[in-house]
N, C-alpha and C positions, 0 to 999 in steps of 0.2 A: 630431401636435404639439399640445400643449395650447394652448388660446387664452390670450391675454394676461389677459383678465378671469378666467378660471378660475384663473389663477396668482395673481391678485391678491385674489381674494375672501376667502380665510382669513387676510389679512395680520395681523390682531390676535391670531390664536390660536395659530399654530404657530411654534416656535423651533427652530433658527435660521432667519432669513428667507433665502429664495433670492436669488440676485444680482438677478433682475428685481424682486422685492419690495423689495430695499434701494434700487434705482434709483428706484423709485416713491416710496418714503418720502422719499428725498433730494430728489426733485422737489417734493413737498408742501412740505417745509421751505424750499426754495429760493424758491418762489412765495408761501408764506404768511407767512414772517417779515416781509417789508416791510409786508404788510397789517396784521400784528399791531402793528408800530410806529405805523402811521397810526391804527388804532383805539385804541391805548393813549393817544396824545396827544388824541384827541377825547374819550375817556372822562374824562381828567383835567379836562376843562373843564366836566363835569357833576357833580351832587351824588351820583351813583351809584358813583363810583369805590371808596369803601370797602365798599359792598354787594358789589360784584364781587370784591374782595379777600377778604372774609369768606367768600363762597361758595366761592372756590377753596381757602382754608384748610380749610374744612369737607370739601370733596371729598378733599383730601389726607389729612386725619385718617382719613376712612372708608377710603380706600385702604390706609393703614398698618394699620388695624384689621383689614381683610380679609386682609392678608398675614400677619399674626401669628396668625390664627385656625387652629385645628386643622382639617385637612380633613374629619374625621369630623363636625364641627359647622357645615360650610358651609351646609347646608340651612337653618339658623336665620336666615340672612340673606335668605332668599327671601320676599317680601311674601306675605301671606295664607296662609302654610304652616299656621297654626294652624287654618284652616278644613277641613283634610284629615282623613279618617278614619285610623285607626291604620295600616292596610295602605298607603294612599296615602303617608302621611308616612314609612314605612319605605322604600318605593321612592324617594322623594324624597331621603331621607338617603343611600342607596346611590349614586343618581345624583349627588348633590352631592359626595360623597367621590371618586367616579371623576373627575368633570369637573374638580375642583380639582387632583387629581394629574396629570391630562392636561395642564393648563396650566402646571404648574410646570416 
């Protein structure tokens, strides 16, 4: 029988989630949501609230951009890819396309 840790490790990569992964994720929400509300109130008392909102909006915009990107061009989003030689870049392009299709 697989250990619980082994079943939970790839939770962000594989879909659909197994029953144990769903229970684990639901547990995270159950415990983290009240903490979120506490931190949200504390943040509202600081001058940093707008900066956090801006960062979240930027992260969402990047996520949407990545979701719309053609899987054959996924490698373009990898930092420092421009430093690779043509053979390495070709391998990275193939790996990026396969990885993107696997996650879909």
